[in-house]
ROPASE-571281 format. One record per residue: x, y, z of N, C-alpha, C, CB in turn. Coordinates in steps of 0.001 Angstrom, whole numbers, plus 500000, padded with zeros to 6 digits. Each point is the difference from the previous one (the first is absolute). Glycine has a CB too. Layout:
REM residues N
XYZXYZXYZXYZ...
END
This chain:
REM residues 304
809875779035152211499439498855500748500950498818499896497633500790499566502708498669501586500957498913500023499304498654499780501457501343501544499366497640498236499495498638499811501024499044500565498690500646497929500876498117502290500959499008500455500988499720498872498296498975501581502884500596498792501017499711498991499540498870499082501795500761501588497537498247498963499518498872499188498998500486498947500348498432501955498754502474498436499031500545499046500694500818498923498268500043501800502745500729498635500755500808499046500728499143498982500263501735501746500301497155498715500717499089499099499032499387498988501684499495501818497160500064498666499008499371499118499538500983498928499251498511501888500477502737498506499539501001499046501102500360498998498425500895501743502800499221498753501142500314499128500174498919498939501125501226501890498828497509498505500171498906499042498864499956498993501230498712501736497568501615498710498866500032499074500206501074498934498480499178501829501976501996498594500234501090499047501127499652499040499199501650501701501877497747498827501125499652499138499610498962498964501552500526501866497560498562498509499550498972499055499247500629498838499863498338501870499358502704498399499249500670498934500915500772499063498049500170501532503171500120498912500947500736499159500678499099498979500372501574501884499386497128498201500565499078499023501433499605500275498487500991498382501937499079502890501359499579500325500140498498499792500221501882501660501015497677498123500240498581499761499722499190501269501727500580498253497914498139501611499776499159501183501231499936500909498378498653498660502820501398500742501224499948500800500124501235500896501106498648498190498583502540501255500075501226500777498968499998501119500833501216497980497959498321501706498950499941501014500369499031501120498302500556498245502298498316501386500418499028501028501085500600500893499430498091498449501492502658500931501078500624500780499425501035500966501617499628498096497449501201501425499355500981500881499311499302501170499668501547498042499550497424501636499253499292501047500949499385501028498162499519498350502882499824501167500953499346500904500683501011500907500366498215498295500131502879501143500709501011500792499091500629501047501478500457498042497295499863501573499091500686500919499460499061501067499386501560498164500388497179501490499556499046501018501098499748501026498476498929498322502773501050501209501119499835500939500143501224500897501172498527498340498602502675501108500026501212500819498910499932501068500908501331498052497894498254501542498888499915500949500312499015501132498398500564498142502156498285501493500349499003501023501067500553500945499434498139498393501526502619501066501053500590500823499420501010500986501637499661498128497447501199501396499447501056500846499045499457501054500239501568498093499221497257501678499130499396501018500755499823501319498702498814498190502600501071501744500793499853501232499842501232500896501653498546498763498191502626500597499890501243500752498585500229500525501836500940498607497157498635500639498632500394500302499120498880500546500257501670498236500171497077501638499205498858500417499582500161501473501212498521498321497543501237502055498946499345499205499131500970499194499984498227501717500322503082498320499191500959499247500356499946498516499845501483502033499179498795497088500313500067498569500989501139499737497714499062499424503074500784499554500972501031499647499276501112499265501881498308499866498153502902500706499391501166499366501039500623499073498453500416501995501171499809496753500943500552499026500572501328500461498754498845498191500436501962502499500457501323500440501050499912501103497768500913499383502351497940501246500977499832501081501367499526499495498101499488501529501988500196497200501259499509499438500938501183499771498816498038498897502305501952501776500953501096499901501212499596499164499230500849502230501547500164497402501191499774499175500952499003500658499776502323499085500395497792502227500937499114500702499530498545499954500638501906501507498050497882498486499496498635499879500429499390498659498029500588501477501890500213497472500369499510498678501497499712499919498102501300499008502690499565501620501451499748500031500299498718500771500453502479499871498826497307501233500198498778500786499615498762499185499557501296502119499387498839497093499560498883499162501078499638498982497602500711500298502961500296499024501052499728499014501242499426500674499119501856498556501193498655502650501163499479500734499770498538500383500506502315500888498275497362499534499657498621500348500125499092498771498441500837501809501115499647497037500122499223498762501470499731499682497853501010499140502987500019501035501431499853499716500639498976500934500078502378499199499525497646502067500573499069500979499547498567499740500065501850501682498851497998497570499483498666499695500338499549498584498164500423501610502874500185497825500548499485498748499642500737498731499943497905501116499274503161498946499660500750498783501219500752499477497624500234500796502661499629497931501083500750499390499554501403499622500969497867499155499973502936500367499695501382499654498925500118498932502321500577500603497719498533498415499015500077498926498580499765500542501751499206498356498118499788502516498699499713500589499551501141500909500496497544499875500447503028500889499664501128500867499549501205499192501645499170501678499017501050497187499622501126499140498580499832499488502394500301499332497246498470500298498635499759499530498996500245501111500859498325498357499448501188502849499089500186501125499831501478500338500676497759500885500429502991499098499923501431500283499151500711498958502250499905501091497904499705497665499188500597498926498530499680500201501935499817498419497762498935501947498612499617500280499408500865501104500512497654499289500251502574501783499506500804501113499726501432499569501272498551501580499608502001497610499806501383499551498760500114499113502485500385500125497330498654498969498824500027499125498717499830500819501382499062498105498639500024502850498813499699500799499593501176500878500655497599499987500296502946500770499636501080500926499726501311499263501388498899501767499212501285497067499637501156499168498555499872499537502394500251499241497206498524500412498610499736499604499048500355501138500771498161498457499523501379502754499128500294501147499936501502500265500561497760500997500578502910498887500056501449500258499173500770498961502298499727501023497870499926497693499294500709498932498492499761500050502050499812498596497535499055501977498578499693500087499399500432501342500379498079498447500366502721502303499471500581501222499929499069501187498745501450498553501885497394501362499974499058501123501108500260501003498998498324498487501980502487501128501092500369500884500259501496499876501019497692499798499189502953501344500335501423499964501449500203499590498294500446501773502573498686498708501422500057499653500429498676499379500436501645501872500562498440497272500513498811499321501280499534500702498991500759497785500950498136502966501192499549500745501112499471499107498498499455501874501192500253496856501017499451499091500557501056499055498858497797500135500744503466500056500411501050499064501511500130499911497889501199500500502785498663500610501461500157500024500716498674500226499687502315500859499613496593498853500604498679500190501024499759498898497890499120501103503342500649499284501061499822499006499978498581499439501399501726501180498989498174497558500089498709499323501452499547500018498005500539498519502293498297502047501400499540500031500579499906498594499523498727502105501737501657497765500671499905498707500518498580499794500640502443500109499428497139498651500525498676499696500670500038498642498213498893501391502699500179498409500660499881498707499010499428499005502264499685501088497589500986497781499045499551498995500530498759499297499183502360499682500034496593500364500397498744499387499561499980498539499839498823502229501088500842496900499655499941498587499021498870499741502235500952499403496755499291499771499006498960499739500592498822499244498245501751499975501343497056500398500449498800499307499381499961498606500250498765502197500557500912496824499494499875498639500758498883499302499380502458499917500039497074498992500615498928499223500745500579498799498189498404500736502830500881498828500665500371498755499049499724498841502295499497500979497999501081497855499160499767498831500000498517499616500481502339499201500657497007500987500086498575499693499101499192500927502348500322499186497636500042502099499162499288500965498511500238499740501844500194501684497835501017497859498609500280499662499541499096498859500282502387500757500552497466498227499647499119498883499800498571500489501288501471498420499573498108502498499881498650500571498701499866500787502507499816500123497168501211500666498791499986500815498740499939499140501217501289501756498748499533497201498806500069499153499783498721499192500319502466499863500737496740500003499879498769499240499565498801500823501724500898498528498104499283502782499672498873500874498559499507499859501689500880501567497294500001498461498616499484499985499691499181498755499324501968501342499980496924498868499542499192498874498933500787499236500509497832501249499497502065497447499021500751499209499000499080499298501716501782499670498150496996500837499028499059499415498792499793500909501879498858498812497997501985502242498833499954500882499524501429500239500811497854501117497903502337499201499506501349500289500749500684501144497783499257499188502487500005501895500695500609501130501441500360499641498538498698501560502095500477497618501348500317499551500027501259499149500552497577500072498475502548499036499898501211499173499721501225500864499172498616498073499996501197502960499732501112500926501271500437500722497658499160500305503099499873500218501214500324500734501025500709499111499581498025501479500552501509497297500926500636499062499547501436499716500544497749498962498143502437500832499474501330499703500206500955501174498309498960498476501485500554502751500190500838501192501431500509500069498223498705501213502742500394498637501399500396500135500448500895498854500440497877501217499109501816497570500334500853498851499447501411500231499982497984498442498786502094502034499364501292500240500739500800501070497808499001499340502489500362501789500626500715501110501397500477499645498660498638501584502085500544497673501343500426499600499935501037498879500900497752500672498161502089498406499909500901498864499555501400500397499498498038498584499604502053502414499396501290500324500267500474501425498264499450498356502457499763502439500372500443501349498853500044500978501759501299498953497241497847500869498829500033500878500313499433501380498536499791497992500773500734502999500012499411501338499111498750499981500394502284501103499786496846499901499174498794500084498530500360500121501898498775501067497787502205499789498603500385500192499405500557498719500473500471502404500333500210496788499508500555498739499725498900498985501280502099500444499585496891499533499803498886499070498795499156500406502464499968499531497397499761501766498888499158500448498663500711499827501529498888501637498458502431498445498762500750499880499665500431498582500401500761502282500400498822496752499816500440498616498689499455499424502503500095499707496775500755499571498756499591499353500164500016498483498673500904501942500422498426497380500077499892498541499933501368499330498942497743500146500295503174500450499862501326499420501254500844500096497629499868500560503315499704500276501238500767500152501056499613498961499506500190502438500237498749496831500953499529498997499671500553498628500349497926501327500661502510497951499850500397498601501146499338499237498866502247500588500916496504498998501069499238499361500284500497498587499357498027501377499666502619497997500246500541498656501043501116500063497640499413499307502217501440501691500978501082500178501175499567500884498142501665499727501774497137500796501023499464500910500223500954501177501111498809498065497845501379502699500092500812501205498989499508501030500776501983498646499479498366502600499129499574501090499741501202500906500893497612499897497860502551500482499606501083500903500009499433501419498568501157498204502284499405502646500240499438501328499390500893501067502115498927499185497183500451501770499479500710501157500958499739501154497576499808499195503239501191501123501062499813500981499618500458501394501604500269498167499398500036502644499785500420501385499179501281500027502170498924500704496916501142500264499161501172500117499027500151498854501815501059501242497889497830498077499091500010498848500457500936498890498157499460501555503148500751498359500545500846498935500220499157498747501111501519501702498441499009497187500052499253498750501189500427499160497520499758500053503091499267499278501073500287499057499897499014498845501503500902501843499034499478497018500014499121498825501449499653499690497855501025499072502450497678500822501370499571499743500037499112498760500545500140502465500569499910496805500132499169498795500124498520500345501088501922498838498641497262500169500101498542500134500871499496498862497708499814501118503361499464499205500897499489498974499332498935499142501921500503501494498677499239497342499435499022499068499892498606500624500959501328498112500105498139502522499861498664500611498908499955501069502420499613499547497465501470501239498975500035501043498605500042499380501605501172501544498216499633497422498700500071499328499629498651499398500386502430499507500584496887499895499744498672499438499608499003501091501629500491498153499075499576502994499685499093501113498605500280500541502438499859500589497180501415499466498659500353500472498935499481499032500935502048501134499319498060497572499024499507499017499796498489500141500666501851498423500445497431501759499893498542500123499213499611501250502187499750498788498026500997502293499255499709501228498509500326499817502076500478501372497626500654498033498603500404499844499229499046499085500697502373500363500003496951498744499358499036499120499502498780500763501456500791498149499149498916503016499585498824500787499365500392501328501833498697498931498094502600501357499435500465501271498607499448500224501355502072499819497857497775499103498614499533500106499897498604500604499450501406498031501648497809501864499956498633500524499981499969501527501211499237497960499170501860502675499963500099501465498892500920500485502443499574500040497038501273499083499047501030500411498656499404500411501140501598498463498208499053502512498641499655500407499315501265500515500687497610500577498190502232500101499237501167500439500745500818501057497908498743499490503132500700501145500754500709501027501210500752499435499248498271501624500992501562497080501216500558499404499929501506499798500344497830498883498463502669500815499865501411499692500838500351498783499571500507502417501023500692497601500850500415498878501477499973500347498139501414499198502216497784501835501409499882500382500796499350498876499351499833502428501832500670497324500847499426498954500527498640500433500644502304499234499909497621501971500644498768500456499097499247500970502254501064499696497516497667499996499090499174500776500733498849500668498154500619498448501266498933502674500551498847500702499484498716499365500155501330502137500276497561498418499567498688499506498477499846500100502220499029500691497181501652500307498551499894500209499223501090499262500461498978502223500230501856497015499327501034499235499852501330500716498821498193498895501599501878502359499930501271500732501170500901499579498852498852501967500995502459498191501140500887499754501168499631500910498432501844499306502767498151500148501186499642500786500302501123500988500929498610498085499214501061503187500317501005501017501485500322499977498095499192501423502268501918499219501409500380500086500822498938500717499322502399499997500114497040501083500729498987500769500241498744499166498989500898502113499985498678497139500158498817499153501031500263498916497625499331500455502320501841498944500952500342498943501421500042500546498218501306498818501921499186502394501330500049500620500537498582500215499409502186501136499737496905499288500423498612500201500414499345498690498465499848501959500794500434496979500328499440498689501366500499499546497553499870499414502657501441500701501264500587499553501171499533500863498740501993499162501025497894502132501065499515500904500527498646499539498950501247501915500135497895497667500380498651499581500947500046498799497801499128500859501918501747498192500852500102498825501319500716500304497943500010498587501988501021502248501209500763500311501053499134500683498604502058500202500944497025500649500948499132500711500786499112499036498472500017501983500975499745496845500673499125499040501180500683499304497828498838499658502178502484500322501074500710499290500855500872500914498554499986497998500948500354503201500760500866500904501238499278500503497891501176500683503231499510499243501259499393500441500268500249501480500889500289497692498292500536502947500175500284501422498644500292500609502329500896499615497645499241501705498760500309500706499670501485499832500445498143501674498341502225498647499628501403500027499222500495498804501973500306501328497825498827497682499230500423498831498520499837500277501885499359498470497347501662501173498554499958500158499368500242498633500141500813502416498539498975497457499344500292498721500194501437499539498335498273500566501949502618500378500246501400499634501273500130499156498841500746502113501981498187497859501233500042499211499703500174498509501115498547501717497710501020497837499630500217498593499852501491499715498829497766499943500551502948500973499840501451499861501359500699500097497675499848500986503148499686499970501344500570500128500817499751498734499907499655502491499967499163496948500745499660498786499548500874498837500271497634500813498430502586499075499469500878498965500670501372500067497804498770500077502201501837501117500551501351500152501501500023499742498207500516501659502510498513498897501448499955499840500392499827498541500195499047502292499146500043497010500344499741498599499614501178499102499692497543500410499203503123499897499619501188499239501080501072500108497569499478500388502878500785500833501004501047500214501352499613499420498793500685502067501572498051498054501301499572499482500056500072498481500251498512501977498575501489497378499951500119498539499690501426499545499267497619499891500837503330501050499928501405499614498670500679500151501731499446498489497290499936502183498691500639500172500126501232500888498856497775499715500311503219500034499975501211500807499430499688501384499740501416497919500856499154503118499598499696501371498548500395500260502371500317500728497211500829498768498619500443500242498993499118499262500834502346500304499574497093498554499113499090499273499804498716500804500769500963497789500322498522502799499903498803500833499160500289501238502244499213499168497921501983501403499182500405501143498521499941499658501855501469500799497788499047498043498595500016499590499478498592499776500346502236498954500463496907500422499551498633499749499843499196501290501134500102497786499728500174503201499903499301501278498872500544500872502443499555499873497117501675499835498959500604500821500520500566501297498422498436498994502870501962501027500575500610501195499577501456500104501956498433499880497621501987501312499648501406500201501252500874500002497973499305501316503101500194499298501227500799500134501120499383499178499306500729502305501484500141497086501113499524499179501034499265500839499623501901498432500480498474502851500979499350500872499730498509500145500270502149501225498449497444498642499670498578500083500569499234498814497917500572501257502202500102497619500517499375498783501515500063499952497897500608498811502678500410501813501443500219499899500821498872500601499545502416500071499838496794500823500754498899500601500506499033498935498628500220502083500651499665496817500403499073498938501235500495499248497613499299499771502651502004500298501191500519499327501262499523500699498708502011499253501205497714502056501174499502500724500427498646499444499277501244502069499745497893497681500297498689499425500636500152498630498091498998501272501352501889497918500520500221498657501420500548500047497672500406499180502591500510501742501340500572500116501025498953500430498968502204500562500598496859500286500901498913500391500376499163498778498969499945502306500064499795496828500282499237498782500938500775499082497757498887500177502025502425499722500875500822499170501425500009500542498038501418499373502074498636501957501339500010500599500737498694499696499171501523501832500117497361498249500639498716499691500488499970498560498539498869501690500632501627497389500395500025498594501182500943499783497634499481499334502341501647501376501089500969499876501327499387500455498362501880500366501614497484500785501232499437500542500529498856499148499244500665502267499868498641497051500434498916499117500557500524498685498289498532501040501173502613498498500317500445498650501008501142499914497750499270499415502236501655501543500853501181499858501446499662500353498042501488500539502905498889498592501406499635500236500615500652501235500203499715497567499212501380502920500565500667501166499022499991501170501366501443498483497810497521501593499023499915501099500633499472501272498194499637498333502953499702501545500653499413501158501403500550500155498633497931499731501848502013501504501356500458500285501003499038499373499233501080502157501737499492497146501025499158499362501032499576501010499645501160497829500917497634501956501022499492500931501304500771499820498937497708499960
END
């Protein structure tokens, strides 16, 4: 049984939300699919777009239109992936007899190395928040936690008191797809968390629930608010543009590997499903090793 494309999109987003995907992923899905719907209206207007009428060539035309309007390969790859996930969902749920995105190719792109901070810059960053106010202690604890354990912003903002075990110095994280993992917590991070929890009550109220991190009004801190807070601090130490709050997570992985951590252990701590997602950090580490090699080895350079 077929359905309108708009109905299919609404149902798909509802199902994805129940899977515990991050707000960023859900926003990307919604944006890509709404743009597809607006594009296809050109073909079907004034009639509603029927999902069963969407053909492979329509999807190729949509991606081509995106490319002509400034989308780079990375953005096109994300959109193509969204289309494949969406139409596979409709097909598996019996809303489509054929999957028009089954053979939709994903444009190739050069993988960009994730931005990360040096260990010296991390120390500088962690020393910025004032620790004589509750909000300052909260900000310090957030950054210590994210760098110490490699948490995503959504994981840090959604953290509850029951997920913390400061005695064992570990945190139970609910990651993408509601998958749970337990990651260690360093001594400085555990100390920062204790100091914050000692003053958390000064902001807490009936709206706080069991959220670890609270806003000025006592509500649980949202991912968007946490991102804004971190952005403010990152700008103070970043030497160039392009750094995002995710740089704390990237720095965690890069520094772990550069100090000899096992790749599969870092994969588990990051909550990556595939090892290839973690392997990108080895490129950064190898670049650092090459620089050290060329500086130190007597035969690393061609002699005059």
